[in-house]
C-alpha positions in Angstrom: 102.7 119.8 73.5 100.1 121.1 75.7 96.5 121.4 74.0 95.5 125.1 73.5 92.9 126.4 75.9 89.4 126.2 74.5 87.5 129.3 73.6 84.6 128.0 75.5 84.2 125.2 78.2 80.9 123.9 80.1 80.5 125.1 83.6 81.4 122.9 86.6 79.1 120.2 87.9 79.5 119.8 91.6 83.1 120.9 91.2 83.8 118.5 88.2 85.1 120.1 85.0 83.9 118.7 81.8 86.1 116.5 79.8 86.6 116.8 76.1 87.4 114.4 73.4 88.6 115.0 69.6 86.7 112.4 67.5 88.8 110.6 64.9 86.2 108.3 63.5 84.7 108.2 59.9 81.6 110.2 59.1 79.5 107.3 58.7 79.9 106.2 62.6 77.2 106.9 65.2 78.6 109.1 67.9 77.0 106.8 70.6 78.8 103.9 69.0 82.0 105.7 68.8 81.9 106.9 72.4 81.1 103.5 73.6 84.0 102.0 71.8 86.4 104.8 72.8 85.4 104.5 76.5 84.4 100.9 77.0 84.1 101.3 80.8 81.0 103.5 80.2 78.1 102.1 78.4 75.6 104.5 79.1 76.3 107.1 76.4 72.8 106.8 74.8 71.2 107.8 77.9 73.6 110.7 78.3 73.0 112.0 74.8 69.2 111.6 75.4 69.5 113.8 78.8 71.7 116.4 76.7 74.8 115.8 78.7 77.1 115.5 75.7 77.7 118.9 74.1 79.5 120.4 71.0 82.0 123.2 71.2 79.2 125.8 71.2 77.6 124.2 74.3 74.7 122.8 72.3 73.6 119.3 73.3 74.2 116.6 70.6 71.3 114.6 69.4 70.8 111.0 70.3 71.3 109.9 66.7 74.3 112.3 66.1 76.8 111.1 63.6 80.6 111.7 63.9 82.4 114.4 62.0 86.1 113.8 61.7 87.9 116.5 63.8 84.8 117.4 66.0 85.3 118.1 69.7 82.7 116.8 72.2 82.3 117.9 75.8 81.1 115.4 78.6 81.3 114.9 82.4 82.9 111.8 83.9 80.4 109.7 85.8 82.6 107.2 87.9 80.9 104.8 90.6 79.8 106.2 93.9 82.9 107.0 96.2 83.1 106.7 99.8 83.6 110.1 101.0 87.0 110.9 102.6 86.1 112.1 106.3 88.6 115.0 106.4 88.4 118.5 105.0 90.9 120.7 102.8 92.0 123.9 104.4 92.6 126.9 102.1 95.7 128.8 103.4 96.0 131.3 100.6 94.0 132.7 97.9 94.7 135.4 95.3 94.4 136.0 91.6 97.3 134.0 90.7 97.6 131.1 93.4 95.5 129.1 95.8 97.5 127.2 98.5 95.5 124.2 100.2 96.4 122.2 103.4 95.6 118.7 102.2 94.7 115.9 104.6 95.8 112.4 104.2 93.8 109.8 102.1 92.9 112.3 99.4 94.1 112.6 95.9 95.2 115.7 94.4 93.5 115.1 91.2 90.8 112.9 89.6 92.0 109.5 88.4 90.7 105.9 88.6 88.2 105.4 91.2 88.7 109.0 92.6 86.8 112.0 91.3 84.6 114.0 93.6 86.7 112.9 96.7 89.9 114.8 95.5 91.4 118.1 96.3 90.9 119.6 92.9 87.2 118.9 92.6 86.6 119.9 96.4 88.4 123.0 95.8 86.5 123.9 92.5 83.3 123.3 94.2 84.3 125.5 97.0 85.7 128.3 95.0 83.8 128.0 91.7 87.2 128.5 89.7 87.1 126.1 86.7 90.6 127.0 85.7 92.4 125.7 88.8 95.3 123.3 88.1 97.9 121.8 90.4 101.5 123.3 90.4 102.7 119.9 91.7 101.5 116.6 93.3 101.4 114.8 96.5 100.6 111.1 97.0 97.0 110.4 98.2 98.4 109.2 101.5 100.6 112.4 102.2 99.3 115.3 103.7 100.2 119.1 103.7 100.8 121.8 101.1 99.5 121.7 97.5 99.7 124.8 95.4 97.3 125.4 92.5 97.6 127.9 89.7 94.6 130.2 88.8 95.3 131.7 85.6 96.0 129.2 82.6 98.3 131.8 80.9 100.6 131.8 83.9 101.0 128.0 84.4 104.1 127.7 82.2 105.9 130.2 84.3 105.1 128.5 87.6 106.0 125.0 86.2 109.2 126.4 85.2 110.1 126.9 88.8 109.4 123.1 89.6 111.3 122.0 86.6 114.4 124.1 87.3 114.3 123.2 91.1 113.6 126.7 92.2 111.0 125.7 94.9 112.4 125.0 98.2 110.4 122.1 99.9 110.5 120.8 103.4 108.6 117.7 104.6 108.4 115.9 107.9 108.3 112.3 108.4 108.1 109.8 111.4 110.1 106.4 111.0 112.3 104.0 113.1 115.3 105.4 115.1 118.8 104.1 114.1 121.3 104.9 116.5 124.2 104.0 114.1 123.1 106.3 111.3 124.8 109.5 111.4 122.5 112.6 110.9 122.1 114.7 109.3 123.0 112.9 106.1 122.6 113.4 102.4 120.5 110.4 100.7 121.6 110.1 97.0 120.1 107.4 95.0 119.2 106.3 91.6 115.4 105.8 91.3 113.5 104.0 88.5 110.1 102.7 87.9 109.4 98.9 87.9 107.3 97.0 85.4 104.6 94.5 85.6 102.9 93.8 88.8 105.1 96.0 90.8 104.4 99.1 88.7 103.2 100.9 91.8 106.6 100.7 93.3 109.9 102.5 92.4 113.2 100.9 93.1 116.8 101.8 93.8 119.4 100.9 91.2 123.1 101.4 90.6 124.2 104.3 88.5 124.4 108.1 88.6 121.9 109.4 91.5 118.8 111.2 90.1 117.3 111.8 93.7 118.8 113.6 96.6 117.3 114.4 100.0 118.6 115.8 103.2 117.5 114.0 106.3 117.7 115.7 109.6 116.7 114.7 113.0 113.8 116.6 114.8 113.6 114.5 117.8 113.1 111.1 119.4 109.6 109.4 119.8 109.8 106.9 122.5 112.5 104.1 122.1 111.9 103.1 118.6 110.7 106.1 116.5 112.1 109.4 115.5 110.8 112.6 113.9 112.7 113.6 111.0 112.9 116.7 108.5 113.3 115.9 104.8 114.5 118.5 102.4 114.5 117.0 98.7 116.0 118.3 95.5 113.8 117.4 92.6 110.6 115.4 92.9 110.9 112.0 91.7 107.8 109.7 92.0 107.8 108.3 95.7 111.2 109.7 96.3 111.1 110.6 99.9 109.2 107.2 100.8 111.7 105.1 98.8 115.0 106.9 100.0 113.8 106.7 103.7 113.2 102.9 103.1 116.7 102.6 101.5 118.2 104.3 104.7 116.4 101.7 106.9 113.9 104.2 107.9 110.6 103.2 106.2 108.1 105.9 107.1 105.3 104.8 109.6 102.2 103.9 107.9 103.6 103.3 104.5 101.6 100.7 102.3 103.9 100.9 99.5 107.6 100.5 101.1 109.1 98.2 101.9 105.9 96.0 101.0 103.2 96.9 98.7 99.7 96.3 100.2 96.7 95.6 98.4 94.1 98.3 97.5 90.7 98.1 99.4 87.8 96.3 97.6 86.0 98.6 95.3 83.2 100.1 97.4 84.7 99.1 100.8 85.2 101.8 103.3 88.9 102.5 103.6 90.8 102.2 106.9 91.7 105.8 108.0 93.2 104.9 111.4 96.9 104.7 110.3 97.9 107.5 108.0 101.2 107.7 106.4 103.4 109.7 108.6 104.6 112.2 105.9 103.8 115.8 105.7 104.6 118.5 103.1 105.5 121.1 105.9 106.7 124.1 103.9 107.3 125.8 100.4 109.1 128.7 99.4 110.0 130.5 96.0 110.3 133.8 94.2 106.9 134.3 92.3 107.9 134.5 88.6 104.8 136.9 88.0 105.3 139.5 90.5 108.6 139.0 92.1 107.4 138.5 95.5 108.8 136.0 98.0 106.3 133.4 98.6 106.5 131.2 101.7 103.8 129.0 102.9 103.6 126.5 106.0 101.2 123.7 106.6 99.4 123.9 110.0 98.9 120.0 110.1 100.8 117.7 112.5 101.9 114.2 112.1 99.8 112.1 114.6 102.8 110.1 115.9 105.0 113.4 116.2 102.2 115.5 117.8 101.5 112.8 120.4 105.1 113.3 121.7 105.0 117.0 121.9 104.3 118.9 125.0 101.0 121.0 124.4 102.8 124.2 124.0 105.4 122.9 121.5 105.9 125.1 118.4 106.2 123.8 115.0 109.7 123.5 113.6 111.1 126.5 111.7 111.2 126.2 107.9 114.6 125.2 107.0 116.7 127.6 104.7 117.8 126.5 101.3 121.2 124.7 101.3 
């Protein structure tokens, strides 16, 4: 069950929303000891309390010697290690009282997680627009570029999320991968995907059984002798669905560092290599708005680098495919 929206929340700090934690310790425990045990990766809680950066639900700084009260709520701001700046910009394509639509670059996570906080679409967008209530309607992999939709009003999120859950959002992607003359196109890729355990948890895998992922694959054009430009129209949204299904067809997407082989993450603090982006783009989205009944239709203005290099200067973007 989703947590209810709080009556008050702290202001944004450089686009970062405050986090909250419900204390479940006994009253005799010092708050600084509780927070240090609850979040062992952060051991600067005494300093944060001394600076007045840990707040109660009324927005008042908690004292450095504060004691826990069972059930109390505490606000704080995440402070991860310094992040290398992702040298690309987000583009706002649409902004109204209900939705914000962003054209995301490659190499940028949609939401904070792990080593990524400030260099995420959500934090950059909050910093740009000053809207603390923004929340993503869906996700894209960090390596994937293209459209991401954010809701503005917390009370409307459930209605928009129902569209995704009930597969009422028509999504179109583009990808570049190998050319296979023997593969008849268009084709309908149907597979059963499941997560792996242990060291391979980052990768999904294809298993036998009733398909739970379906994607229509169409050819947009050849790129030289060995590559091709594809249009992908998925039903559903399993983790890594397009990347794994293309790989299963013998068409691994160019620049993929997860399929067919998992590449190691860059060393913490090292500057990432931005020279070979994953050639996967969330090109278009279309749906009927559950709030006002309008037909919503959005198209990315970005280009896949390998596909763009093969296009003549005046070539137009492919048209948004109609739902099938």
